[in-house]
MARVO-795260 format. One record per residue (C-alpha): residue in one letter; x, y, z. Coordinates in steps of 0.25 Angstrom, whole numbers, padded with zeros to 4 digits, always signed. Layout:
N
aXYZ;...
***
This chain:
600
x+0066-0205+0005;x+0069-0194+0016;x+0058-0185+0015;x+0049-0185+0027;x+0058-0177+0036;x+0059-0166+0025;x+0044-0166+0024;x+0043-0163+0038;x+0052-0151+0037;x+0044-0146+0025;x+0030-0148+0032;x+0036-0143+0045;x+0032-0156+0052;x+0029-0169+0045;x+0014-0168+0049;x+0012-0153+0051;x+0002-0149+0061;x-0002-0163+0065;x+0005-0177+0065;x-0002-0186+0056;x+0000-0198+0065;x+0002-0197+0080;x+0003-0207+0091;x+0003-0206+0107;x+0009-0219+0113;x+0008-0222+0128;x+0013-0234+0136;x+0011-0235+0151;x+0018-0246+0159;x+0020-0239+0172;x+0008-0235+0181;x+0011-0228+0194;x-0001-0234+0201;x+0003-0249+0198;x+0013-0258+0204;x+0025-0262+0196;x+0019-0276+0194;x+0007-0270+0187;x+0014-0261+0177;x+0013-0263+0162;x+0026-0268+0155;x+0023-0266+0140;x+0015-0253+0138;x+0027-0244+0137;x+0034-0253+0127;x+0021-0254+0119;x+0020-0239+0118;x+0034-0237+0114;x+0033-0247+0103;x+0020-0242+0098;x+0026-0228+0097;x+0038-0234+0090;x+0029-0241+0080;x+0021-0228+0077;x+0032-0218+0075;x+0037-0225+0061;x+0023-0225+0057;x+0023-0209+0057;x+0017-0207+0071;x+0021-0195+0079;x+0021-0201+0093;x+0018-0191+0104;x+0030-0189+0113;x+0039-0196+0103;x+0037-0210+0109;x+0028-0218+0118;x+0024-0212+0131;x+0027-0221+0142;x+0021-0222+0156;x+0013-0209+0154;x+0005-0203+0165;x-0009-0197+0162;x-0004-0182+0160;x+0006-0188+0150;x-0004-0195+0142;x-0014-0184+0142;x-0003-0174+0137;x+0002-0184+0127;x-0012-0186+0122;x-0015-0171+0120;x-0002-0170+0112;x-0006-0183+0104;x-0019-0176+0101;x-0013-0163+0097;x-0002-0170+0088;x-0013-0179+0082;x-0023-0167+0078;x-0028-0171+0064;x-0018-0182+0063;x-0020-0194+0054;x-0018-0203+0065;x-0016-0204+0080;x-0012-0216+0088;x-0014-0217+0103;x-0007-0229+0110;x-0008-0233+0125;x-0002-0244+0132;x-0004-0246+0147;x-0016-0247+0156;x-0031-0244+0152;x-0044-0245+0159;x-0058-0246+0154;x-0069-0240+0163;x-0083-0240+0158;x-0082-0236+0143;x-0069-0228+0145;x-0055-0232+0143;x-0044-0226+0151;x-0028-0227+0149;x-0020-0227+0161;x-0008-0217+0163;x+0004-0221+0171;x+0000-0212+0182;x-0014-0218+0184;x-0017-0218+0199;x-0025-0229+0206;x-0039-0228+0200;x-0047-0225+0212;x-0059-0221+0204;x-0065-0218+0190;x-0061-0203+0191;x-0047-0206+0194;x-0047-0215+0181;x-0053-0204+0173;x-0043-0193+0178;x-0030-0201+0179;x-0031-0210+0166;x-0033-0207+0151;x-0047-0208+0146;x-0045-0214+0132;x-0057-0208+0125;x-0056-0194+0132;x-0041-0192+0132;x-0036-0199+0119;x-0048-0202+0110;x-0054-0188+0111;x-0041-0181+0109;x-0039-0189+0096;x-0053-0186+0091;x-0051-0171+0094;x-0037-0171+0087;x-0045-0176+0074;x-0035-0187+0072;x-0039-0195+0060;x-0036-0209+0065;x-0035-0211+0080;x-0028-0224+0085;x-0029-0228+0099;x-0021-0241+0104;x-0022-0245+0118;x-0014-0256+0124;x-0019-0254+0138;x-0028-0265+0142;x-0018-0273+0151;x-0023-0279+0164;x-0025-0266+0172;x-0024-0264+0187;x-0030-0250+0186;x-0043-0257+0183;x-0044-0264+0196;x-0041-0251+0203;x-0052-0244+0197;x-0062-0255+0198;x-0059-0256+0213;x-0061-0241+0214;x-0074-0240+0206;x-0080-0251+0215;x-0095-0251+0213;x-0096-0239+0204;x-0105-0242+0191;x-0100-0252+0181;x-0098-0241+0171;x-0085-0237+0178;x-0080-0251+0180;x-0067-0255+0173;x-0066-0265+0162;x-0055-0274+0158;x-0046-0267+0147;x-0051-0256+0139;x-0064-0254+0133;x-0070-0252+0119;x-0071-0238+0115;x-0083-0232+0106;x-0089-0219+0102;x-0076-0212+0097;x-0074-0204+0084;x-0069-0209+0071;x-0055-0212+0068;x-0051-0220+0080;x-0044-0234+0081;x-0044-0240+0094;x-0035-0252+0098;x-0035-0259+0111;x-0025-0270+0116;x-0037-0279+0119;x-0052-0281+0118;x-0061-0272+0126;x-0061-0276+0141;x-0050-0285+0140;x-0035-0285+0145;x-0023-0285+0136;x-0009-0291+0138;x+0002-0282+0143;x+0013-0290+0136;x+0018-0299+0148;x+0032-0292+0148;x+0034-0291+0133;x+0037-0278+0127;x+0024-0275+0121;x+0009-0279+0124;x+0003-0289+0114;x-0006-0279+0109;x+0005-0268+0106;x+0015-0279+0101;x+0005-0283+0091;x+0002-0269+0087;x+0017-0266+0085;x+0018-0278+0077;x+0007-0274+0067;x+0012-0260+0067;x+0025-0265+0062;x+0020-0273+0051;x+0006-0267+0047;x+0007-0252+0051;x+0002-0248+0037;x-0010-0257+0038;x-0024-0252+0042;x-0025-0251+0057;x-0037-0260+0058;x-0031-0273+0052;x-0018-0269+0059;x-0025-0270+0073;x-0032-0283+0068;x-0018-0289+0067;x-0015-0283+0081;x-0027-0290+0087;x-0024-0303+0080;x-0010-0303+0085;x-0013-0300+0100;x-0025-0310+0100;x-0016-0321+0094;x-0004-0318+0104;x-0014-0318+0116;x-0022-0330+0112;x-0034-0321+0110;x-0033-0316+0125;x-0031-0302+0119;x-0037-0296+0107;x-0035-0281+0104;x-0047-0273+0100;x-0049-0261+0091;x-0060-0252+0086;x-0060-0240+0078;x-0068-0228+0071;x-0058-0227+0059;x-0064-0221+0047;x-0053-0225+0037;x-0040-0234+0037;x-0028-0231+0046;x-0014-0237+0047;x-0003-0234+0057;x+0006-0232+0045;x+0018-0239+0039;x+0029-0245+0048;x+0040-0235+0044;x+0042-0224+0035;x+0051-0226+0023;x+0066-0228+0026;x+0073-0215+0024;x+0080-0213+0011;x+0071-0224+0004;x+0068-0221-0010;x+0054-0219-0015;x+0047-0230-0022;x+0043-0223-0035;x+0053-0213-0042;x+0054-0198-0039;x+0040-0191-0041;x+0037-0188-0056;x+0042-0174-0059;x+0031-0163-0060;x+0026-0161-0075;x+0032-0148-0082;x+0017-0144-0084;x+0004-0148-0080;x+0001-0154-0094;x+0014-0162-0095;x+0012-0176-0100;x+0014-0187-0090;x+0015-0202-0089;x+0002-0208-0086;x+0006-0221-0079;x+0014-0225-0067;x+0025-0232-0076;x+0028-0219-0083;x+0033-0213-0070;x+0039-0226-0064;x+0029-0228-0052;x+0021-0215-0052;x+0006-0217-0056;x+0003-0205-0064;x-0010-0199-0071;x-0011-0188-0082;x-0024-0181-0080;x-0029-0168-0085;x-0015-0164-0090;x-0009-0166-0077;x+0000-0178-0071;x-0005-0184-0058;x+0002-0194-0049;x-0006-0205-0042;x-0007-0204-0027;x-0003-0219-0026;x+0010-0215-0032;x+0012-0203-0023;x+0009-0212-0010;x+0019-0222-0015;x+0030-0212-0018;x+0029-0205-0005;x+0027-0217+0004;x+0014-0214+0009;x+0008-0226+0017;x-0006-0224+0013;x-0014-0217+0002;x-0029-0214+0004;x-0038-0208-0006;x-0053-0205-0009;x-0062-0195-0016;x-0059-0185-0004;x-0045-0188+0000;x-0031-0193-0004;x-0021-0196+0008;x-0007-0200+0008;x-0002-0205+0021;x+0012-0209+0027;x+0016-0209+0042;x+0022-0195+0040;x+0015-0189+0029;x+0000-0187+0024;x-0004-0181+0011;x-0019-0179+0008;x-0028-0172-0002;x-0042-0172-0009;x-0044-0177-0023;x-0048-0165-0032;x-0041-0155-0022;x-0028-0148-0023;x-0027-0147-0007;x-0016-0158-0003;x-0011-0160+0011;x+0003-0165+0015;x+0004-0168+0030;x-0008-0158+0032;x+0000-0147+0023;x-0010-0142+0012;x-0004-0142-0002;x-0012-0136-0013;x-0009-0145-0026;x-0009-0139-0040;x-0019-0150-0044;x-0030-0157-0037;x-0028-0171-0032;x-0034-0180-0043;x-0043-0192-0041;x-0045-0200-0053;x-0048-0215-0056;x-0048-0218-0041;x-0034-0213-0039;x-0028-0200-0034;x-0018-0192-0041;x-0009-0179-0037;x-0004-0171-0049;x+0010-0174-0052;x+0014-0159-0051;x+0008-0158-0037;x+0015-0171-0033;x+0029-0166-0038;x+0027-0151-0035;x+0020-0151-0021;x+0019-0165-0015;x+0033-0170-0017;x+0041-0158-0013;x+0033-0157+0000;x+0035-0172+0003;x+0050-0172-0001;x+0056-0158+0000;x+0070-0165+0001;x+0068-0169-0013;x+0068-0155-0018;x+0080-0156-0027;x+0084-0141-0031;x+0083-0134-0017;x+0097-0128-0014;x+0094-0122+0000;x+0091-0108+0004;x+0096-0098+0015;x+0087-0086+0012;x+0072-0084+0012;x+0066-0073+0004;x+0053-0068+0010;x+0044-0060+0000;x+0032-0053+0008;x+0021-0051-0001;x+0013-0038-0003;x-0001-0040-0006;x-0012-0031-0012;x-0023-0027-0003;x-0036-0034-0006;x-0050-0033-0001;x-0053-0042+0011;x-0039-0040+0017;x-0040-0040+0032;x-0026-0037+0036;x-0025-0025+0046;x-0020-0012+0042;x-0007-0017+0037;x-0002-0018+0023;x-0003-0032+0018;x+0012-0032+0014;x+0016-0031+0028;x+0011-0045+0032;x+0020-0053+0023;x+0032-0043+0026;x+0030-0045+0041;x+0030-0060+0039;x+0042-0059+0031;x+0050-0051+0041;x+0046-0061+0052;x+0051-0073+0043;x+0064-0065+0041;x+0066-0065+0056;x+0063-0080+0057;x+0071-0085+0045;x+0083-0077+0049;x+0083-0084+0062;x+0083-0097+0054;x+0096-0093+0047;x+0090-0089+0034;x+0092-0076+0026;x+0079-0069+0023;x+0076-0059+0011;x+0063-0051+0011;x+0058-0046-0003;x+0053-0033+0004;x+0055-0026+0017;x+0043-0017+0016;x+0030-0015+0008;x+0037-0011-0005;x+0032-0021-0016;x+0041-0029-0025;x+0038-0036-0038;x+0037-0051-0039;x+0049-0050-0048;x+0057-0042-0039;x+0054-0052-0027;x+0058-0064-0036;x+0071-0058-0040;x+0074-0055-0026;x+0072-0069-0022;x+0079-0075-0034;x+0091-0067-0031;x+0092-0072-0017;x+0100-0086-0017;x+0097-0098-0009;x+0083-0092-0005;x+0068-0096-0004;x+0057-0086-0006;x+0044-0084+0002;x+0033-0075-0002;x+0025-0071+0010;x+0011-0066+0008;x-0003-0064+0015;x-0014-0066+0005;x-0028-0061+0003;x-0038-0072+0001;x-0053-0075+0000;x-0062-0076+0012;x-0058-0086+0022;x-0044-0090+0016;x-0033-0090+0026;x-0020-0097+0030;x-0007-0099+0024;x-0002-0104+0011;x+0011-0107+0004;x+0013-0106-0011;x+0023-0111-0020;x+0024-0108-0035;x+0015-0118-0043;x+0024-0127-0051;x+0025-0128-0066;x+0013-0135-0072;x+0003-0131-0061;x-0005-0118-0060;x-0005-0118-0045;x-0019-0119-0037;x-0023-0105-0040;x-0020-0103-0054;x-0027-0109-0067;x-0020-0118-0077;x-0014-0107-0086;x-0003-0111-0095;x+0006-0099-0091;x+0005-0103-0076;x+0009-0118-0078;x+0024-0115-0082;x+0036-0114-0073;x+0042-0102-0066;x+0056-0101-0060;x+0049-0104-0046;x+0045-0117-0050;x+0059-0122-0050;x+0057-0123-0035;x+0043-0130-0035;x+0047-0141-0025;x+0054-0131-0015;x+0043-0121-0016;x+0032-0131-0012;x+0041-0137-0001;x+0044-0123+0004;x+0029-0119+0003;x+0025-0132+0011;x+0035-0129+0022;x+0030-0115+0024;x+0015-0119+0024;x+0017-0131+0034;x+0025-0123+0044;x+0016-0111+0044;x+0003-0120+0045;x+0010-0129+0056;x+0016-0118+0064;x+0005-0107+0063;x-0007-0116+0062;x-0012-0108+0050;x-0022-0111+0039;x-0015-0120+0029;x-0018-0114+0015;x-0009-0124+0009;x+0004-0124+0000;x+0000-0119-0014;x+0007-0118-0028;x+0004-0106-0036;x+0010-0096-0046;x+0014-0085-0037;x+0021-0074-0044;x+0031-0073-0032;x+0035-0087-0034;x+0037-0088-0049;x+0051-0082-0051;x+0058-0088-0039;x+0070-0096-0041;x+0071-0101-0026;x+0060-0108-0018;x+0049-0099-0015;x+0034-0099-0010;x+0023-0089-0006;x+0018-0090+0008;x+0004-0085+0012;x+0004-0082+0027;x-0011-0078+0028;x-0023-0071+0022;x-0025-0056+0024;x-0040-0059+0021;x-0042-0068+0032;x-0044-0062+0046;x-0037-0073+0054;x-0025-0073+0045;x-0024-0058+0047;x-0025-0059+0062;x-0013-0068+0062;x-0004-0060+0052;x-0007-0047+0061;x+0002-0053+0072;x+0017-0054+0073;x+0016-0068+0078;x+0010-0073+0065;x+0021-0067+0057;x+0032-0073+0067;x+0025-0087+0068;x+0024-0087+0053;x+0038-0083+0051;x+0043-0094+0060;x+0034-0105+0053;x+0039-0101+0039;x+0053-0100+0044;x+0052-0115+0049;x+0046-0119+0036;x+0058-0113+0028;x+0068-0120+0037;x+0060-0133+0035;x+0060-0131+0020;x+0075-0128+0020;x+0078-0141+0027;x+0067-0150+0019;x+0072-0146+0005;x+0087-0144+0009;x+0089-0159+0014;x+0089-0168+0001;x+0084-0182+0000;x+0093-0194+0001;x+0092-0203-0011;
***
């Protein structure tokens, strides 16, 4: 099923502001201070092979591949990039193969430019302090699961150098064989060492990989989807058996929940889904529905309070998630490139950190989790599979409709008609979109108001177009940020409307439900990612401006006139220019995502 590339386009990047899984992989064979006979032979190969094993599991590898024979500056810079990319990520893996030293209770990794160690200060200033450089960086990045794998306990000539230099200095600064046990770190760490504390590991004796990394690669290939703890138990057993018990890897951790590296590879491109196409959305919220899995050929369904729901287990299977976790406080779908999560009883739902506001809360019933069938078909599926949107015929024109708002108490906009701000943004967008080769139509060029009917007629008379209503809103105290709003589908009132029968029917604009939610998601993701603004989410609502449209159309809220911080931004020319560029990118992404069809 060719969908992940299109999802990346729609969400601007497949993982938005932070990659969900990141890896920094380093291997050092060559050390400037050591003679040729004392260089390592397998460390670079170890690192390259580990990087190659992690990439298919969905890890973004810093620098694109293993970093070979890295000096101190390279490692420091790469670690800073690693921590930045891993901020708030699901998992980060740090792998180092090369020389390491334990002095006192501290562990140091040796860069390729490590000089002769003439004292402890030289060690501190010219090596990599594992805790201070790597572990602290990952803690500050608030990575959920932090995996550190060290294959660097080979027989180490730097140890003898340092011991000789330290001479009779206190025992607390004397080196110890191998690396030492680490304690006192925060939650979420998993530490793996090639051998037990204070002992020496085998370099591989001329083979491509060291015994430890060879065992790790073997079990990643066969058991990447297994929990990390039993996986490393098998690594330990393999190394122990092959070494005759001379070498036994060691681990310790502070994990608060299970973690797996991921599956071995993503599904083959073009492979059909296991279940059939998702069940069609009901015509109304009260439509009768099958109640068993067999009635929909593989979909486990539930009819509850006049609505149809789909089991989370069926959703996980169809979209090929590798894991599904749920409790009273959270539901989480995970794959190497995609994470969806929400809270039972809440309408807030997140797809790769992108906030979507469902029409109905996530349901927890009988120890199972369900999502409304309408939300699955009208929100989740078009975002995950924009290339499956069947009716889209392409566009070459963007209609920009700058809103005119009535002044209300509490508005903090400075001495300027509220109508000017959407118009200013529309003009900036026209400049940007025309550079991208698109035609642009503005529904107004001044502050003369036009009726909704007139604007809809103007939009519908423009062939091969999409429609974008631009507005700045007034809100309650504290509300700020950006929102993207699509027309609520037939059978759903939208989050801000009651279940009134007259509001549950279909409008002309509902013919484009899938395109509308995909366009709204692209706009929201690009603006949040590029401008780092507060994410108010993607909503569906019964907006007058969207009801009569015959082409894809959404409303975009670019900020709140009742929030001082938002107003401070919209006063600047830079804000309008940057927002125009972000929305322009989103429109291009949407055009590519829905324009390229699936291959069946």
